[in-house]
C-alpha positions as MATLAB code, in Angstrom:
seq = 'XXXXXXXXXXXXXXXXXXXXXXXXXXXXXXXXXXXXXXXXXXXXXXXXXXXXXXXXXXXXXXXXXXXXXXXXXXXXXXXXXXXXXXXXXXXXXXXXXXXXXXXXXXXXXXXXXXXXXXXXXXXXXXXXXXXXXXXXXXXXXXXXXXXXXXXXXXXXXXXXXXXXXXXXXXXXXXXXXXXXXXXXXXXXXXXXXXXXXXXXXXXXXXXXXXXXXXXXXXXXXXXXXXXXXXXXXXXXXXXXXXXXXXXXXXXXXXXXXXXXXXXXXXXXXXXXXXXXXXXXXXXXXXXXXXXXXXXXXXXXXXXXXXXXXXXXXXXXXXXXXXXXXXXXXXXXXXXXXXXXXXXXXXXXXXXXXXXXXXXXXXXXXXXXXXXXXXXXXXXXXXXXXXXXXXXXXXXXXXXXXXXXXXXX';
ca = [
     -16.272  -21.303   15.312;
     -13.193  -22.944   13.846;
     -10.462  -21.140   11.924;
     -12.107  -22.201    8.668;
     -15.223  -20.284    9.609;
     -13.136  -17.207   10.392;
     -12.435  -17.311    6.678;
     -15.760  -18.544    5.355;
     -19.047  -18.264    7.205;
     -21.136  -20.168    4.704;
     -21.816  -23.850    4.855;
     -24.638  -26.233    4.164;
     -24.756  -27.137    7.839;
     -25.175  -23.513    8.969;
     -28.511  -21.830    9.431;
     -29.122  -18.157    8.787;
     -28.581  -17.175   12.426;
     -25.228  -18.974   12.593;
     -24.093  -17.365    9.375;
     -25.043  -13.930   10.674;
     -23.232  -14.523   13.967;
     -20.110  -15.691   12.167;
     -20.213  -12.656    9.907;
     -20.400  -10.401   12.963;
     -17.559  -12.285   14.644;
     -15.379  -11.788   11.584;
     -16.070   -8.065   11.750;
     -14.889   -8.022   15.364;
     -11.717   -9.930   14.436;
     -11.105   -7.560   11.521;
     -11.330   -4.393   13.604;
      -9.187   -5.841   16.389;
      -6.544   -6.592   13.727;
      -6.750   -3.120   12.185;
      -6.955   -1.000   15.333;
      -5.706   -3.122   18.197;
      -7.222   -3.838   21.595;
     -10.660   -2.332   22.248;
     -13.457   -2.383   24.780;
     -16.914   -3.586   23.832;
     -17.984    0.062   23.639;
     -15.181    0.843   21.185;
     -16.140   -2.159   19.054;
     -19.755   -1.021   19.034;
     -18.756    2.034   17.022;
     -17.480   -0.256   14.250;
     -19.791   -3.271   14.220;
     -23.026   -1.368   15.014;
     -24.382   -3.897   17.512;
     -25.891   -3.552   20.959;
     -23.605   -3.950   23.960;
     -25.216   -7.233   25.122;
     -24.807   -8.711   21.631;
     -21.166   -7.639   21.360;
     -20.377   -9.073   24.805;
     -22.041  -12.348   23.819;
     -19.977  -12.576   20.617;
     -16.765  -11.643   22.456;
     -17.368  -14.415   24.997;
     -17.898  -16.913   22.188;
     -14.729  -15.804   20.423;
     -12.816  -16.063   23.679;
     -14.106  -19.592   24.278;
     -13.120  -20.529   20.732;
      -9.564  -19.354   21.364;
      -9.585  -16.552   18.791;
      -9.490  -13.509   21.078;
      -8.313  -12.804   24.627;
      -8.827  -10.321   27.448;
      -5.979   -7.847   27.786;
      -6.675   -6.122   31.055;
      -8.935   -3.135   31.558;
      -9.389    0.110   29.692;
      -9.924    3.626   30.973;
     -13.208    4.573   32.569;
     -14.994    7.896   32.735;
     -16.721    6.686   35.886;
     -17.733    3.383   37.370;
     -16.289   -0.017   36.605;
     -13.384   -0.099   34.173;
     -14.251   -1.997   30.977;
     -12.376   -5.060   29.764;
     -10.031   -4.766   26.802;
     -10.172   -7.419   24.088;
      -7.694   -8.289   21.364;
      -7.023  -11.057   18.868;
      -4.844  -13.915   20.066;
      -1.596  -13.525   18.220;
      -1.649  -17.079   16.853;
      -5.317  -17.044   15.774;
      -4.206  -16.601   12.169;
      -1.383  -15.271   10.006;
      -1.156  -13.163    6.843;
       1.706  -13.289    4.357;
       2.392   -9.982    2.585;
       4.548   -9.750   -0.534;
       5.732   -6.511   -2.138;
       7.077   -6.959   -5.678;
       9.148   -3.955   -6.713;
      11.030   -3.256   -9.924;
      14.338   -4.562   -8.583;
      13.474   -6.519   -5.447;
      10.717   -8.454   -3.692;
       9.995   -8.117    0.039;
       8.111  -10.666    2.152;
       6.691  -10.187    5.654;
       4.420  -12.258    7.880;
       1.841  -10.715   10.217;
       0.129  -12.382   13.169;
      -3.502  -11.761   14.173;
      -2.511   -8.698   16.203;
      -1.127   -7.051   13.049;
       2.413   -7.446   14.331;
       5.162   -8.420   11.929;
       6.723  -11.650   13.154;
       9.525  -11.341   10.608;
      11.693   -8.509    9.440;
      11.158   -7.643    5.783;
      12.879  -10.484    3.954;
      14.437   -9.222    0.703;
      14.851  -11.176   -2.525;
      16.931   -9.251   -5.132;
      14.944   -9.876   -8.280;
      14.159   -7.729  -11.314;
      10.514   -7.784  -12.318;
       9.879   -9.471  -15.657;
       7.448   -9.041  -18.516;
       6.527  -12.717  -18.292;
       6.020  -15.044  -15.333;
       9.562  -16.369  -14.891;
       9.990  -14.803  -11.427;
       6.914  -16.473   -9.920;
       8.670  -19.698   -8.924;
      11.610  -17.923   -7.208;
       9.150  -15.723   -5.267;
       7.080  -18.744   -4.208;
      10.167  -20.707   -3.137;
      11.541  -17.719   -1.176;
       8.201  -17.163    0.572;
       7.756  -20.850    1.399;
      11.206  -20.900    3.010;
      10.167  -18.020    5.280;
       6.916  -19.773    6.259;
       8.837  -22.970    7.075;
      11.494  -21.048    8.965;
       8.869  -19.501   11.229;
       7.087  -22.862   11.628;
       3.742  -21.282   10.814;
       0.879  -23.815   10.709;
      -0.313  -23.811    7.130;
      -3.947  -24.135    8.102;
      -3.684  -20.878   10.041;
      -2.565  -18.763    7.086;
      -5.501  -16.546    6.142;
      -4.054  -15.876    2.710;
      -1.329  -14.091    0.787;
      -1.527  -10.462   -0.303;
       0.702   -9.321   -3.158;
       1.268   -5.739   -4.247;
       3.085   -4.842   -7.438;
       3.477   -2.008   -9.940;
       1.580   -1.861  -13.207;
      -2.009   -1.903  -14.393;
      -3.502   -4.477  -12.050;
      -7.063   -5.741  -12.258;
      -7.600   -6.661   -8.600;
     -10.734   -8.678   -9.395;
      -9.033  -11.066  -11.807;
      -5.436  -10.618  -10.629;
      -4.255   -9.766  -14.136;
      -1.383   -7.302  -14.582;
      -1.329   -5.740  -18.040;
       2.109   -4.155  -17.553;
       4.341   -6.683  -15.773;
       4.348  -10.477  -15.441;
       1.850  -10.612  -18.274;
       0.080  -13.949  -18.604;
      -2.999  -15.418  -20.246;
      -4.031  -16.607  -16.787;
      -4.695  -14.375  -13.773;
      -1.610  -14.037  -11.591;
      -3.729  -14.538   -8.470;
      -4.769  -17.908   -9.852;
      -1.203  -18.936  -10.704;
       0.181  -17.902   -7.313;
      -2.833  -19.427   -5.564;
      -2.242  -22.821   -7.157;
       1.436  -22.802   -6.273;
       0.861  -21.747   -2.660;
      -2.363  -23.696   -2.175;
      -3.747  -20.592   -0.468;
      -5.995  -17.677   -1.267;
      -4.093  -14.889   -3.022;
      -5.027  -11.260   -3.570;
      -3.069   -9.065   -6.001;
      -3.301   -5.283   -6.064;
      -1.497   -2.321   -7.619;
       1.170   -0.805   -5.356;
      -0.186    2.758   -5.389;
      -3.674    1.581   -4.397;
      -2.191   -0.611   -1.690;
      -0.368    2.347   -0.186;
      -3.453    4.531   -0.381;
      -5.339    1.842    1.518;
      -2.603    1.801    4.171;
      -2.995    5.572    4.532;
      -6.767    5.129    4.857;
      -6.530    2.461    7.544;
      -3.377    3.460    9.440;
      -2.003    6.730    8.133;
      -2.712   10.368    7.392;
      -5.990    9.650    5.554;
      -7.538    7.719    8.451;
      -9.867   10.575    9.375;
     -10.379   11.841    5.811;
     -13.213   11.141    3.402;
     -11.531   12.319    0.208;
      -7.789   12.090   -0.325;
      -5.159   11.320   -2.941;
      -2.025    9.265   -2.243;
       0.724    9.755   -4.808;
       3.318    6.975   -4.877;
       6.557    8.130   -6.504;
       9.155    5.429   -6.966;
      10.706    4.328  -10.244;
       7.286    5.149  -11.686;
       4.378    7.292  -10.505;
       1.124    5.852   -9.198;
      -1.999    7.262   -7.611;
      -4.389    5.886   -5.013;
      -7.770    7.601   -4.834;
      -9.946    7.708   -1.729;
     -13.518    8.849   -2.353;
     -16.133    8.988    0.408;
     -13.872    7.035    2.739;
     -13.312    4.163    0.304;
     -10.575    3.149   -2.103;
     -11.712    4.023   -5.626;
     -10.579    1.600   -8.335;
     -12.643    2.458  -11.409;
     -14.451    0.055  -13.719;
     -11.602   -2.423  -14.260;
      -9.425   -1.521  -11.287;
      -7.133    0.695  -13.363;
      -8.052    4.102  -11.922;
      -5.039    6.169  -10.905;
      -2.677    5.886  -13.882;
      -1.446    9.360  -12.993;
       2.084    8.768  -14.259;
       0.857    8.235  -17.801;
      -0.869   11.568  -18.263;
       0.789   13.199  -21.316;
       2.429   16.403  -20.078;
       5.045   17.381  -22.679;
       4.436   17.652  -26.432;
       6.900   15.543  -28.439;
       8.550   14.465  -25.193;
      10.536   11.382  -24.289;
       9.007    8.034  -25.253;
       7.415    6.405  -22.222;
       7.341    2.654  -21.614;
       3.560    2.800  -22.098;
       4.120    3.767  -25.744;
       3.120    7.434  -25.501;
       5.437   10.437  -25.563;
       5.905   12.980  -22.804;
       4.110   11.175  -19.953;
       4.551   12.552  -16.435;
       6.709    9.521  -15.578;
       9.270   10.570  -18.186;
       9.936   13.857  -16.385;
       8.997   13.371  -12.717;
       9.619    9.752  -11.646;
      12.609    8.037  -10.056;
      13.506    6.685  -13.472;
      13.512   10.232  -14.876;
      15.669   11.482  -11.997;
      18.288    8.802  -12.577;
      18.260    9.508  -16.328;
      18.807   13.232  -15.751;
      21.535   12.507  -13.194;
      23.380   10.319  -15.711;
      23.055   13.043  -18.341;
      24.551   15.536  -15.902;
      27.418   13.191  -15.070;
      28.168   12.670  -18.760;
      28.169   16.429  -19.347;
      30.376   17.108  -16.318;
      27.695   19.145  -14.548;
      28.012   17.491  -11.127;
      31.161   16.293   -9.399;
      29.035   15.217   -6.403;
      27.123   12.667   -8.473;
      30.300   11.407  -10.141;
      31.854   10.775   -6.725;
      28.735    9.129   -5.301;
      28.458    6.734   -8.221;
      32.204    5.978   -8.152;
      32.393    7.372  -11.703;
      30.040    4.601  -12.860;
      26.747    5.891  -14.273;
      25.149    2.470  -13.831;
      25.519    2.823  -10.057;
      23.372    5.954  -10.005;
      20.111    5.711   -8.033;
      17.418    8.014   -6.648;
      18.808    8.146   -3.125;
      22.205    9.343   -4.327;
      20.638   12.293   -6.122;
      18.768   13.225   -2.939;
      21.976   12.896   -0.901;
      23.857   15.080   -3.356;
      21.135   17.723   -3.161;
      21.313   17.631    0.647;
      25.053   18.261    0.374;
      24.377   21.355   -1.721;
      24.891   20.005   -5.244;
      23.127   22.583   -7.423;
      22.546   20.259  -10.360;
      20.833   17.674   -8.142;
      18.760   20.421   -6.535;
      17.695   21.626   -9.979;
      16.653   18.082  -10.982;
      14.443   17.722   -7.918;
      12.999   21.222   -8.303;
      12.074   20.437  -11.905;
      10.442   17.191  -10.784;
       8.464   19.113   -8.167;
       7.295   21.609  -10.795;
       5.847   18.916  -13.057;
       4.343   16.961  -10.178;
       2.674   20.129   -8.949;
       1.236   20.834  -12.394;
      -0.146   17.295  -12.581;
      -1.548   17.543   -9.070;
      -3.242   20.821   -9.948;
      -5.289   18.939  -12.553;
      -6.200   16.271  -10.003;
      -7.229   18.846   -7.415;
      -9.629   20.448   -9.858;
     -11.131   17.052  -10.736;
     -11.364   15.459   -7.279;
     -11.359   18.399   -4.843;
      -9.578   16.318   -2.140;
      -9.017   17.287    1.476;
      -5.479   15.948    1.495;
      -2.702   14.850   -0.848;
      -0.143   12.407    0.551;
       3.280   12.021   -1.064;
       4.870    8.602   -0.557;
       7.507    6.346   -2.072;
      11.219    6.967   -2.492;
      10.684   10.580   -3.502;
       9.221   11.429   -0.107;
      12.844   11.470    1.094;
      13.342   14.550   -1.111;
      10.394   16.451    0.368;
      12.431   19.539    1.270;
      13.374   19.940   -2.413;
      10.131   18.929   -4.153;
       7.378   20.268   -1.869;
       8.042   24.004   -2.430;
       7.927   23.723   -6.271;
       4.880   21.415   -6.004;
       3.028   24.054   -3.989;
       4.184   26.830   -6.320;
       2.898   24.949   -9.383;
      -0.431   24.304   -7.688;
      -0.768   28.035   -7.032;
      -0.020   28.752  -10.699;
      -2.125   26.075  -12.388;
      -4.976   25.431   -9.971;
      -8.125   27.421   -9.286;
      -7.295   29.420   -6.106;
     -10.521   28.413   -4.350;
      -9.414   24.783   -4.636;
      -5.637   25.000   -4.479;
      -5.307   27.337   -1.498;
      -7.162   25.003    0.862;
      -5.410   21.754   -0.012;
      -3.116   20.005    2.483;
      -0.018   18.299    1.083;
       1.819   15.999    3.461;
       4.557   13.385    3.276;
       3.520    9.877    4.300;
       4.402    8.893    7.850;
       4.257    5.167    7.003;
       7.385    5.325    4.869;
       8.626    2.127    3.303;
       6.156    0.033    5.331;
       3.087    1.423    3.578;
       2.969   -1.266    0.895;
       3.366   -4.259    3.219;
       0.880   -2.859    5.764;
      -1.627   -2.001    3.065;
      -1.598   -5.333    1.269;
      -1.901   -7.270    4.555;
      -4.960   -5.195    5.497;
      -6.449   -5.578    2.010;
      -6.065   -9.357    2.177;
      -7.669   -9.446    5.623;
     -10.687   -7.449    4.501;
     -10.961   -9.379    1.242;
     -11.223  -12.654    3.159;
     -13.206  -11.622    6.218;
     -15.734   -9.413    4.428;
     -16.914  -12.234    2.182;
     -20.614  -12.953    2.552;
];
């Protein structure tokens, strides 16, 4: 089994048995990437094969140089079982996170370890495709710098804001093009590329590595400059017909409200996103309502950002506290609607606003109590993501892995 057949099990020279074996081997590699070293018994819970069959496949993978023995695991009695894990250089995944004002790039080895720190490219996202070439050049420089064999790169996963069709790789909000972005990036890199919406990517990270790992039904709310929603239904990421499910931030909440970038008035994003927080902070500075914010921005409104509002609130600035409380109120009202529609076990709050949890969680919970049916709202868990800023990079790397290795 060569590296190429880790990626693609089909081939004219393969019979049905070989294809089935390769498919099963890819499942083993996938779960060792996602969950680390395991015994054959542990793997059996994921790949649903008999112990003799799993041992046979593990021995083949070991011979082929794709996995390795890592000592022995714990035993409840008798001989201690062997632990198996992917060899770190079996393959690599490049993960790219395109944000509104910057792009981050990381490289993962086959053990799901980052072999680079997050490499940051200051770059404002565009309506057209002008930033593609700078992102490609920046990423290629990182690959060269790490001397990663090109033929061992499994693919490139890209997460970004906006209405993303993950099947075609088309973004209808940012970097709009007549051609799928996945196709454009793929041609420039000469590699397989997967593109997904940032909120869905983070929800997938929560499902695989975070607070939703043991949950069947959960919602992951990503609050950054905008507001996104990842939906987990029956243990799977729900995308909707065209991949656009979860446009939570564009629910109209206020009659005759502020014009949203989507073209509607009074969307949730206009009153409860990072963009809304910065706008309200600037308004307060202009009106002389907060000396804290004026000092933190060095009297320059253009230097205002989400984190400074949170810092001011932590220092006791009443205007900043009132901004965050108001944001929490509207988020809670929006979440109350979602709870009544989806009846989730858990709601996870992630993104930049998770740093303000002490100021936004109480009003969120209060709004849920006011606007949600008590039988649904009283039982819901609301937690702040434990993955923090790494959720996007982790999620898109895992999505790329599964996209490639789960192919029939």
